[in-house]
C-alpha positions as CSV (number, residue, x, y, z in Angstrom):
1,M,-35.8,172.9,-68.4
2,Y,-38.5,170.2,-68.7
3,G,-38.1,167.8,-71.5
4,P,-40.7,167.3,-74.2
5,V,-42.1,164.2,-72.4
6,T,-43.6,165.2,-69.0
7,S,-44.8,163.2,-66.0
8,R,-48.1,165.1,-65.8
9,Y,-51.0,165.6,-68.1
10,G,-52.5,168.8,-69.6
11,A,-51.5,171.8,-71.6
12,L,-47.8,172.3,-72.3
13,P,-46.0,175.4,-70.9
14,S,-43.4,177.7,-72.5
15,Q,-40.3,175.7,-71.5
16,T,-41.7,172.5,-72.9
17,I,-42.6,174.2,-76.2
18,R,-39.1,175.5,-76.5
19,A,-37.7,171.9,-75.7
20,L,-39.9,170.6,-78.6
21,M,-38.4,173.3,-80.9
22,H,-34.8,172.5,-79.9
23,A,-35.4,168.7,-80.4
24,G,-36.7,169.4,-83.9
25,F,-40.4,168.5,-83.4
26,I,-41.3,172.1,-84.3
27,R,-39.3,173.6,-87.1
28,A,-39.0,177.2,-88.1
29,G,-40.5,178.4,-84.8
30,T,-38.5,181.0,-82.9
31,E,-38.2,181.7,-79.1
32,E,-39.5,185.2,-79.5
33,H,-42.8,183.7,-80.6
34,V,-43.2,181.5,-77.5
35,A,-45.8,182.7,-75.0
36,P,-46.6,181.2,-71.6
37,A,-48.7,178.3,-73.1
38,S,-48.6,178.8,-76.8
39,L,-46.5,179.4,-79.9
40,D,-47.3,182.1,-82.5
41,L,-47.6,180.8,-86.0
42,T,-46.1,183.1,-88.7
43,L,-47.0,183.9,-92.3
44,S,-44.8,182.8,-95.1
45,E,-44.6,184.7,-98.5
46,E,-46.8,182.0,-100.1
47,V,-50.3,183.5,-100.2
48,Y,-53.3,182.7,-102.5
49,R,-56.7,184.4,-103.1
50,T,-59.4,181.8,-103.1
51,N,-63.2,181.8,-103.7
52,G,-63.9,179.5,-100.7
53,V,-62.4,177.7,-97.7
54,F,-62.3,174.0,-97.8
55,Q,-61.8,171.2,-95.3
56,V,-59.0,168.7,-95.8
57,R,-59.8,165.0,-95.8
58,A,-57.6,162.3,-94.3
59,G,-54.6,161.7,-96.5
60,E,-54.9,165.0,-98.4
61,A,-52.3,167.7,-98.4
62,V,-53.5,171.3,-98.3
63,R,-51.2,172.4,-101.1
64,D,-52.7,169.9,-103.5
65,L,-56.2,171.3,-102.8
66,V,-55.0,174.9,-103.2
67,H,-54.0,174.2,-106.8
68,A,-57.0,172.0,-107.5
69,T,-59.4,174.8,-106.5
70,G,-57.8,177.3,-108.9
71,A,-56.6,179.7,-106.3
72,E,-54.7,182.8,-107.5
73,R,-51.3,183.8,-106.2
74,H,-51.4,186.9,-104.0
75,T,-48.4,188.9,-102.9
76,L,-48.3,190.7,-99.5
77,D,-47.2,194.0,-101.0
78,R,-50.9,194.3,-101.8
79,P,-53.7,194.6,-99.2
80,L,-56.0,191.7,-98.4
81,E,-59.4,193.1,-99.4
82,R,-62.4,193.2,-97.0
83,G,-64.8,190.4,-97.7
84,S,-62.3,188.3,-99.7
85,L,-60.8,185.0,-98.7
86,Y,-57.1,184.1,-98.7
87,L,-55.0,181.1,-97.9
88,A,-51.4,181.4,-96.7
89,R,-48.8,178.8,-95.9
90,L,-47.3,179.1,-92.4
91,N,-43.6,179.0,-91.8
92,E,-43.7,176.4,-89.0
93,T,-43.8,172.7,-89.8
94,I,-44.7,170.2,-87.1
95,E,-43.8,166.6,-86.3
96,L,-45.3,166.0,-82.8
97,P,-44.3,163.2,-80.4
98,A,-46.8,160.4,-80.2
99,G,-48.3,161.6,-76.9
100,V,-48.9,165.2,-78.0
101,Y,-51.7,166.9,-79.9
102,G,-52.6,170.5,-80.6
103,Y,-55.3,173.2,-81.3
104,C,-55.0,176.7,-82.6
105,N,-56.6,180.0,-81.6
106,P,-56.6,183.4,-83.3
107,K,-54.4,185.9,-81.6
108,S,-56.2,188.7,-79.6
109,S,-55.5,191.5,-82.1
110,T,-56.7,189.3,-85.0
111,G,-60.1,188.9,-83.3
112,R,-60.4,192.5,-82.3
113,L,-60.0,193.6,-85.9
114,D,-62.7,191.3,-87.2
115,V,-60.2,189.2,-89.2
116,H,-61.5,185.7,-89.2
117,V,-58.7,183.1,-89.4
118,R,-58.6,179.3,-89.3
119,V,-55.6,177.0,-89.5
120,L,-55.7,174.0,-91.9
121,A,-53.4,171.1,-91.4
122,D,-52.4,168.3,-93.8
123,G,-54.8,165.4,-93.5
124,V,-56.9,166.8,-90.7
125,P,-60.6,167.2,-91.4
126,R,-61.1,169.9,-88.8
127,Y,-60.1,173.6,-88.6
128,D,-57.6,174.7,-86.0
129,S,-56.7,171.1,-85.0
130,L,-53.5,169.0,-85.0
131,V,-54.9,165.6,-84.1
132,P,-54.5,162.7,-83.8
133,H,-51.5,162.3,-81.5
134,G,-48.2,162.4,-83.3
135,W,-49.5,164.4,-86.3
136,S,-46.9,165.8,-88.7
137,G,-47.1,168.0,-91.8
138,S,-47.5,171.5,-93.1
139,L,-49.8,174.2,-91.7
140,W,-51.8,176.8,-93.7
141,I,-54.1,179.6,-92.5
142,A,-57.4,180.8,-94.1
143,I,-57.7,184.6,-93.7
144,H,-61.0,186.5,-94.1
145,P,-61.0,190.2,-93.3
146,K,-64.6,191.1,-92.6
147,S,-64.7,194.7,-91.5
148,F,-61.6,196.3,-93.0
149,S,-59.1,195.7,-95.8
150,I,-55.7,194.8,-94.1
151,A,-52.0,194.9,-94.9
152,L,-49.7,192.2,-93.7
153,T,-46.0,191.2,-94.0
154,P,-44.3,187.8,-94.0
155,G,-43.4,186.7,-90.5
156,F,-46.6,188.3,-89.0
157,A,-48.5,186.1,-86.6
158,L,-52.3,185.8,-86.8
159,S,-52.8,182.6,-84.9
160,Q,-51.2,180.6,-82.1
161,L,-50.6,176.9,-81.4
162,R,-51.4,175.2,-78.1
163,L,-50.1,171.7,-77.3
164,F,-51.5,169.1,-74.9
165,T,-50.9,165.6,-73.5
166,A,-54.4,165.1,-72.3
167,D,-57.8,166.9,-71.8
168,T,-57.8,168.4,-68.3
169,R,-60.7,170.9,-68.7
170,F,-62.6,171.4,-65.6
171,S,-65.7,169.5,-64.4
172,E,-68.3,171.3,-62.5
173,L,-66.8,170.1,-59.2
174,D,-63.3,171.2,-60.4
175,L,-64.8,174.7,-61.0
176,E,-66.5,175.0,-57.6
177,V,-63.3,174.0,-55.8
178,A,-61.0,176.2,-57.9
179,L,-63.3,179.3,-57.5
180,A,-62.8,179.0,-53.8
181,E,-59.2,178.0,-53.8
182,H,-57.8,180.3,-56.6
183,R,-60.4,183.1,-56.7
184,L,-60.7,182.9,-60.5
185,L,-63.4,185.4,-61.0
186,W,-63.7,188.9,-59.4
187,H,-66.3,191.6,-59.2
188,R,-65.3,195.1,-60.4
189,G,-65.3,196.3,-56.8
190,G,-62.5,194.0,-55.7
191,T,-64.3,191.0,-54.2
192,F,-64.1,187.6,-55.7
193,V,-67.1,185.7,-57.3
194,T,-68.3,182.7,-55.4
195,Y,-69.7,179.6,-57.0
196,R,-73.2,180.3,-55.7
197,E,-73.1,183.7,-57.5
198,L,-73.0,181.9,-60.9
199,T,-76.7,182.1,-61.5
200,A,-76.4,181.5,-65.3
201,T,-74.8,178.1,-65.7
202,D,-74.8,175.1,-68.0
203,R,-73.3,173.0,-65.2
204,D,-70.5,171.8,-67.4
205,G,-67.5,173.3,-65.6
206,A,-67.5,176.4,-67.8
207,P,-68.6,179.6,-66.1
208,V,-70.9,182.0,-68.0
209,L,-69.9,185.7,-67.9
210,T,-72.0,188.8,-68.3
211,L,-71.8,192.1,-70.3
212,A,-70.2,195.1,-68.6
213,F,-72.2,198.3,-68.3
214,D,-69.7,200.8,-66.8
215,G,-71.4,203.9,-68.1
216,P,-73.4,205.1,-71.1
217,S,-70.5,203.8,-73.4
218,V,-70.3,200.1,-73.4
219,G,-68.0,199.4,-76.4
220,F,-67.5,199.9,-80.1
221,V,-69.0,198.9,-83.4
222,S,-67.0,198.7,-86.6
223,R,-67.9,201.3,-89.3
224,S,-67.8,201.0,-93.1
225,T,-64.5,202.4,-94.5
226,D,-62.3,202.0,-97.5
227,R,-59.1,202.7,-95.5
228,V,-56.6,199.9,-95.3
229,L,-55.4,198.9,-91.8
230,D,-51.8,197.9,-91.6
231,L,-51.6,195.2,-88.9
232,T,-47.8,195.9,-88.3
233,A,-48.4,199.5,-87.4
234,V,-48.9,199.6,-83.6
235,G,-50.6,202.7,-82.2
236,A,-50.9,204.2,-85.6
237,Y,-54.6,204.7,-86.1
238,D,-57.4,207.0,-84.7
239,P,-60.2,204.6,-83.6
240,R,-62.8,207.1,-84.9
241,D,-61.8,206.3,-88.5
242,F,-62.8,202.6,-88.0
243,F,-65.2,202.4,-85.1
244,D,-68.3,204.1,-83.6
245,E,-69.2,204.2,-79.9
246,V,-72.0,201.9,-78.6
247,I,-74.2,203.8,-76.1
248,S,-76.6,202.0,-73.7
249,E,-80.0,203.3,-72.7
250,D,-81.6,202.5,-69.3
251,G,-79.2,199.6,-68.7
252,R,-79.7,197.9,-72.1
253,V,-78.0,198.0,-75.5
254,R,-79.1,197.0,-79.0
255,L,-76.8,194.8,-81.0
256,D,-77.8,194.8,-84.7
257,R,-77.6,191.6,-86.8
258,D,-74.3,191.0,-88.6
259,N,-72.5,194.0,-87.1
260,F,-69.2,193.6,-85.3
261,Y,-68.9,194.8,-81.7
262,I,-66.0,195.2,-79.2
263,L,-67.5,194.7,-75.7
264,S,-66.3,193.6,-72.3
265,T,-67.1,191.2,-69.6
266,N,-68.4,192.5,-66.3
267,E,-66.4,189.9,-64.4
268,A,-62.6,190.1,-64.1
269,V,-60.8,186.9,-64.8
270,R,-57.7,185.7,-62.9
271,I,-55.6,182.8,-64.2
272,P,-53.2,181.3,-61.8
273,P,-49.9,179.9,-63.1
274,E,-51.0,176.3,-63.1
275,L,-54.0,176.9,-65.2
276,A,-54.9,178.2,-68.7
277,C,-58.3,179.3,-70.0
278,E,-60.1,179.7,-73.3
279,M,-63.4,181.2,-74.4
280,V,-65.9,178.7,-75.7
281,P,-69.1,179.1,-77.7
282,M,-72.3,180.1,-75.9
283,D,-75.2,177.8,-75.9
284,E,-77.8,178.8,-78.5
285,R,-80.3,179.1,-75.7
286,S,-78.6,182.3,-74.8
287,G,-79.2,183.8,-78.2
288,D,-78.0,183.5,-81.8
289,F,-74.6,185.3,-81.7
290,R,-70.9,184.7,-81.6
291,S,-69.2,186.2,-78.5
292,H,-65.5,185.8,-79.5
293,Y,-63.1,185.2,-82.4
294,A,-59.9,185.0,-80.3
295,G,-60.4,183.2,-77.1
296,F,-57.2,181.9,-75.4
297,I,-56.1,183.4,-72.1
298,D,-52.6,182.7,-70.9
299,P,-51.5,181.5,-67.4
300,G,-50.9,184.6,-65.3
301,W,-53.6,186.8,-66.8
302,G,-54.8,189.1,-64.1
303,W,-52.6,187.2,-61.5
304,G,-50.1,190.0,-61.0
305,V,-46.4,189.4,-60.4
306,R,-46.8,187.4,-57.2
307,G,-50.5,186.6,-57.1
308,E,-51.6,190.0,-55.9
309,G,-53.9,190.6,-58.9
310,C,-57.6,190.7,-58.8
311,G,-58.2,189.7,-62.3
312,R,-58.8,191.6,-65.5
313,P,-62.0,191.8,-67.7
314,L,-62.0,190.0,-71.0
315,T,-62.6,191.9,-74.3
316,L,-65.3,190.3,-76.4
317,E,-65.6,190.2,-80.2
318,V,-69.4,189.9,-80.7
319,R,-71.3,189.3,-84.0
320,P,-75.1,188.8,-83.6
321,F,-76.9,186.7,-86.1
322,E,-80.2,188.3,-85.1
323,D,-81.1,191.7,-83.7
324,L,-80.5,191.5,-79.9
325,V,-81.3,193.7,-76.9
326,V,-78.8,192.9,-74.2
327,R,-79.4,194.1,-70.6
328,R,-77.3,194.4,-67.5
329,D,-76.2,191.0,-66.0
330,Q,-77.3,189.1,-69.1
331,P,-75.0,186.2,-70.2
332,I,-72.7,187.2,-73.0
333,A,-69.7,184.8,-72.9
334,K,-68.4,181.6,-71.5
335,I,-64.9,180.4,-70.5
336,R,-63.4,177.0,-69.7
337,F,-60.3,176.4,-67.5
338,E,-57.7,173.6,-68.0
339,R,-54.7,172.4,-66.1
340,M,-51.1,172.9,-67.3
341,T,-48.6,170.1,-67.1
342,H,-46.2,172.4,-65.3
343,V,-46.1,176.1,-64.3
344,P,-44.7,178.1,-67.3
345,D,-41.3,179.8,-66.8
346,V,-42.9,183.0,-68.0
347,L,-46.4,184.3,-67.1
348,Y,-48.6,186.8,-68.8
349,D,-48.5,189.6,-66.2
350,T,-44.6,189.5,-66.1
351,R,-44.1,190.1,-69.8
352,A,-44.8,193.0,-72.1
353,S,-48.3,193.1,-73.5
354,N,-50.6,195.7,-75.1
355,Y,-53.5,194.4,-73.0
356,R,-52.1,194.2,-69.5
357,T,-53.8,197.4,-68.5
358,Q,-57.2,196.9,-70.1
359,S,-60.2,197.5,-67.7
360,G,-63.0,197.5,-70.3
361,P,-63.5,197.0,-74.0
362,R,-60.1,197.5,-75.5
363,L,-59.4,197.9,-79.2
364,A,-56.6,196.2,-81.0
365,K,-53.0,197.4,-80.5
366,Q,-53.0,199.1,-83.9
367,F,-55.2,201.9,-82.4
368,R,-54.2,204.8,-80.3
369,E,-55.8,204.9,-76.9
370,I,-58.9,206.9,-76.7
371,G,-58.7,210.2,-75.0
372,M,-54.9,210.6,-75.5
373,E,-53.5,212.7,-78.4
374,N,-56.7,212.6,-80.4
375,G,-58.8,214.6,-77.9
376,P,-62.0,213.5,-76.3
377,S,-63.2,209.9,-76.3
378,L,-65.5,208.5,-79.0
């Protein structure tokens, strides 16, 4: 087992996260919530309904601001209503070593359900951030269900913590070398994407991906419903009660302003064990839209058990802020690779996951697979 202080720089792997837990730097975390390069953060029973989300200033504790804003106590035996804002204390408390800092990302299912979450940390004037190095304090999470009312229980994880010793995100040269050496991106036909094929680029080390058009159906759009979605109920719901199908016409699809869409990248992404990856915001020159709400991809995604994998498409959570017509091969998402300090002792494709078999736009794990016991596809 690697100790909490490593000789390399970058993102910390599973075994180092566990070492930090055992040494008392991360309290109330459990090993079952450790992923290849992250730790799931879990809800406590302390939840409030609030009329707005605030940012913490240096020296301020989140709890003091909760009471100062007049937030009302909410119990998780009642649903979190669509369109309302909630603030919940997380079980985990952190006292990081001086050389470690962290960022948080929503979990995949959280994003696919259009539940917008952001982590607040004592004294940190940024969402989803545990900086500067050596931060210590309590963590809270702001929860905003946008499409559906949801039911939650204490101990449920909506976000995940990633830890770092340095910024090792790729430069443009790093990307060109890694695409050739590790074959990070693949075409659907089973050939890898070369650097010269990246025609849409910002030349910042982060490749731009395009929207998949695998047939008339390109994804899903959330529909208005008063039904409550229980996030603890895996495979319990018929997708047709919450989503409609998105149909393309002549190689293009219309995305209406402020709607929520589940779409997919055309490219398959392959993350070798020594790298991690996250989705990053698109440049506004590509259009006024958000392409993801949950954007972290673990080491080993699409890698296979022994490196035989040819990648896996990424599911996108898209919200346009203007009416858009998107055509085949049009840029829709952007990812950035970063180095791990060590290879994790567990990889994504070697552990159980609801999304290991996805080959196109995939709804959250709470929904039954289309075309199974509920008859024809949407």
